[in-house]
Short mmCIF file of the C-alpha atoms (twelve columns), coordinates in Angstrom:
data_MODEL
# 
_entry.id   MODEL 
# 
loop_
_atom_site.group_PDB 
_atom_site.id 
_atom_site.type_symbol 
_atom_site.label_atom_id 
_atom_site.label_alt_id 
_atom_site.label_comp_id 
_atom_site.label_asym_id 
_atom_site.label_seq_id 
_atom_site.Cartn_x 
_atom_site.Cartn_y 
_atom_site.Cartn_z 
_atom_site.pdbx_PDB_model_num 
ATOM 1   C CA . MET A 1   -31.132 47.111  -90.647 1 
ATOM 2   C CA . ARG A 2   -28.231 49.548  -90.700 1 
ATOM 3   C CA . LYS A 3   -28.305 52.463  -88.279 1 
ATOM 4   C CA . VAL A 4   -27.478 55.854  -89.720 1 
ATOM 5   C CA . PRO A 5   -25.703 58.255  -87.345 1 
ATOM 6   C CA . LEU A 6   -27.475 61.544  -86.775 1 
ATOM 7   C CA . LYS A 7   -25.495 64.627  -87.706 1 
ATOM 8   C CA . ASN A 8   -27.663 67.149  -85.872 1 
ATOM 9   C CA . LYS A 9   -26.813 67.050  -82.167 1 
ATOM 10  C CA . LYS A 10  -30.188 68.567  -81.257 1 
ATOM 11  C CA . VAL A 11  -32.012 65.470  -82.493 1 
ATOM 12  C CA . ALA A 12  -31.919 62.102  -80.730 1 
ATOM 13  C CA . VAL A 13  -33.726 58.839  -81.396 1 
ATOM 14  C CA . LYS A 14  -35.165 56.934  -78.442 1 
ATOM 15  C CA . PRO A 15  -36.062 53.243  -78.680 1 
ATOM 16  C CA . GLY A 16  -39.754 52.780  -79.424 1 
ATOM 17  C CA . LYS A 17  -40.297 56.493  -79.960 1 
ATOM 18  C CA . LYS A 18  -40.329 58.806  -82.924 1 
ATOM 19  C CA . ILE A 19  -37.573 61.334  -83.457 1 
ATOM 20  C CA . VAL A 20  -37.351 63.767  -80.563 1 
ATOM 21  C CA . SER A 21  -36.440 67.324  -81.430 1 
ATOM 22  C CA . ARG A 22  -35.768 70.456  -79.450 1 
ATOM 23  C CA . LYS A 23  -36.184 73.982  -80.726 1 
ATOM 24  C CA . SER A 24  -35.385 77.279  -79.034 1 
ATOM 25  C CA . ILE A 25  -37.584 80.345  -79.306 1 
ATOM 26  C CA . ILE A 26  -36.531 83.749  -77.971 1 
ATOM 27  C CA . VAL A 27  -39.070 86.569  -77.703 1 
ATOM 28  C CA . SER A 28  -39.071 90.103  -76.376 1 
ATOM 29  C CA . ILE A 29  -41.634 91.176  -73.818 1 
ATOM 30  C CA . LYS A 30  -42.660 93.770  -76.434 1 
ATOM 31  C CA . LYS A 31  -44.062 90.901  -78.567 1 
ATOM 32  C CA . ALA A 32  -46.757 90.027  -76.016 1 
ATOM 33  C CA . VAL A 33  -50.202 89.665  -77.577 1 
ATOM 34  C CA . ARG A 34  -51.962 90.762  -74.403 1 
ATOM 35  C CA . ILE A 35  -50.771 93.074  -71.629 1 
ATOM 36  C CA . THR A 36  -52.747 93.460  -68.413 1 
ATOM 37  C CA . GLN A 37  -51.704 96.352  -66.185 1 
ATOM 38  C CA . LEU A 38  -51.752 95.239  -62.539 1 
ATOM 39  C CA . GLY A 39  -50.841 98.590  -60.936 1 
ATOM 40  C CA . ASP A 40  -47.705 100.027 -59.280 1 
ATOM 41  C CA . GLY A 41  -45.612 99.259  -62.393 1 
ATOM 42  C CA . PHE A 42  -46.553 95.557  -62.513 1 
ATOM 43  C CA . ALA A 43  -48.031 93.943  -65.625 1 
ATOM 44  C CA . ARG A 44  -48.946 90.486  -66.933 1 
ATOM 45  C CA . PHE A 45  -47.710 89.659  -70.448 1 
ATOM 46  C CA . THR A 46  -49.349 86.858  -72.450 1 
ATOM 47  C CA . PHE A 47  -47.612 85.533  -75.563 1 
ATOM 48  C CA . ALA A 48  -48.937 83.898  -78.732 1 
ATOM 49  C CA . PRO A 49  -49.201 80.100  -78.477 1 
ATOM 50  C CA . VAL A 50  -46.309 77.922  -79.619 1 
ATOM 51  C CA . THR A 51  -46.968 74.562  -81.299 1 
ATOM 52  C CA . ILE A 52  -45.047 71.668  -79.783 1 
ATOM 53  C CA . PRO A 53  -44.991 68.604  -82.055 1 
ATOM 54  C CA . ALA A 54  -45.562 65.097  -80.713 1 
ATOM 55  C CA . PHE A 55  -42.738 63.693  -78.569 1 
ATOM 56  C CA . SER A 56  -40.872 67.028  -78.623 1 
ATOM 57  C CA . SER A 57  -39.825 69.839  -76.355 1 
ATOM 58  C CA . ARG A 58  -39.469 73.575  -76.872 1 
ATOM 59  C CA . ASN A 59  -37.164 76.012  -75.119 1 
ATOM 60  C CA . TYR A 60  -38.843 79.395  -74.747 1 
ATOM 61  C CA . THR A 61  -36.971 82.464  -73.501 1 
ATOM 62  C CA . VAL A 62  -38.622 85.799  -72.692 1 
ATOM 63  C CA . ASN A 63  -36.400 88.891  -72.575 1 
ATOM 64  C CA . GLY A 64  -37.819 91.648  -70.371 1 
ATOM 65  C CA . ASN A 65  -35.944 94.621  -71.849 1 
ATOM 66  C CA . SER A 66  -37.146 97.501  -69.633 1 
ATOM 67  C CA . TYR A 67  -38.950 95.119  -67.225 1 
ATOM 68  C CA . ASN A 68  -37.714 92.875  -64.416 1 
ATOM 69  C CA . ILE A 69  -39.498 89.542  -64.837 1 
ATOM 70  C CA . ILE A 70  -40.777 88.230  -61.513 1 
ATOM 71  C CA . SER A 71  -42.734 85.098  -62.354 1 
ATOM 72  C CA . GLY A 72  -43.566 82.836  -65.274 1 
ATOM 73  C CA . SER A 73  -46.409 80.433  -65.992 1 
ATOM 74  C CA . TRP A 74  -47.447 78.106  -68.821 1 
ATOM 75  C CA . PHE A 75  -50.093 75.603  -69.877 1 
ATOM 76  C CA . LEU A 76  -50.599 73.075  -72.682 1 
ATOM 77  C CA . THR A 77  -53.830 72.527  -74.595 1 
ATOM 78  C CA . GLY A 78  -55.556 69.162  -74.552 1 
ATOM 79  C CA . THR A 79  -56.103 66.618  -71.816 1 
ATOM 80  C CA . GLN A 80  -52.978 64.519  -72.371 1 
ATOM 81  C CA . GLN A 81  -50.032 64.776  -70.031 1 
ATOM 82  C CA . GLY A 82  -47.486 67.512  -70.557 1 
ATOM 83  C CA . TYR A 83  -44.555 68.678  -68.495 1 
ATOM 84  C CA . VAL A 84  -42.492 71.745  -67.932 1 
ATOM 85  C CA . LEU A 85  -38.868 70.711  -67.566 1 
ATOM 86  C CA . ASN A 86  -37.527 74.182  -66.753 1 
ATOM 87  C CA . ASN A 87  -39.254 77.312  -65.483 1 
ATOM 88  C CA . TYR A 88  -36.846 79.806  -63.947 1 
ATOM 89  C CA . SER A 89  -35.355 83.274  -64.041 1 
ATOM 90  C CA . SER A 90  -32.042 83.286  -65.861 1 
ATOM 91  C CA . GLY A 91  -31.342 86.931  -65.051 1 
ATOM 92  C CA . GLU A 92  -33.108 90.060  -63.827 1 
ATOM 93  C CA . SER A 93  -34.936 90.522  -67.091 1 
ATOM 94  C CA . THR A 94  -34.969 87.003  -68.582 1 
ATOM 95  C CA . TRP A 95  -37.285 84.029  -67.975 1 
ATOM 96  C CA . PHE A 96  -36.645 80.547  -69.366 1 
ATOM 97  C CA . PHE A 97  -39.144 77.713  -69.982 1 
ATOM 98  C CA . THR A 98  -38.792 74.218  -71.435 1 
ATOM 99  C CA . ALA A 99  -42.070 72.426  -72.183 1 
ATOM 100 C CA . TRP A 100 -42.209 68.710  -73.082 1 
ATOM 101 C CA . ASN A 101 -45.055 67.139  -75.066 1 
ATOM 102 C CA . PRO A 102 -44.928 63.342  -74.515 1 
ATOM 103 C CA . SER A 103 -48.211 62.728  -76.367 1 
ATOM 104 C CA . ASN A 104 -48.539 61.517  -79.949 1 
ATOM 105 C CA . VAL A 105 -50.295 64.697  -81.174 1 
ATOM 106 C CA . ALA A 106 -49.073 68.273  -81.623 1 
ATOM 107 C CA . ARG A 107 -50.232 70.678  -78.915 1 
ATOM 108 C CA . SER A 108 -50.100 74.398  -78.237 1 
ATOM 109 C CA . ALA A 109 -48.243 75.868  -75.278 1 
ATOM 110 C CA . TYR A 110 -49.139 79.254  -73.809 1 
ATOM 111 C CA . TYR A 111 -46.650 81.332  -71.806 1 
ATOM 112 C CA . VAL A 112 -47.335 84.188  -69.388 1 
ATOM 113 C CA . VAL A 113 -44.922 86.308  -67.334 1 
ATOM 114 C CA . ILE A 114 -45.462 88.914  -64.636 1 
ATOM 115 C CA . ALA A 115 -42.984 91.769  -64.643 1 
ATOM 116 C CA . LYS A 116 -42.333 95.152  -63.043 1 
ATOM 117 C CA . ILE A 117 -40.981 98.099  -64.947 1 
ATOM 118 C CA . LYS A 118 -37.353 98.892  -64.066 1 
ATOM 119 C CA . PRO A 119 -36.871 102.003 -61.914 1 
# 
């Protein structure tokens, strides 16, 4: 069987696995589907779920605009294993996540950040 080289550098084939893909999603804190005011300028922002296909990862970036993002959290649906590869602040008003779905079914990932309005 002849191997065909992949032209897209964001896609890699692992032995014994299906094609692994990575996709980046960038959202503004203004796109949150639920905002919970916590007092003293703090708020919790919950975003719409993102579908992560089987054997894939998703990069998810939240831009805070007029908020300083303090903390970020995530969870995957289902009982299979799932991992967060990255979960960190990449600036005063930016939070970065990478979620990995090693299972053989698509799953939804939910992201939440806590932020404080800029003075």
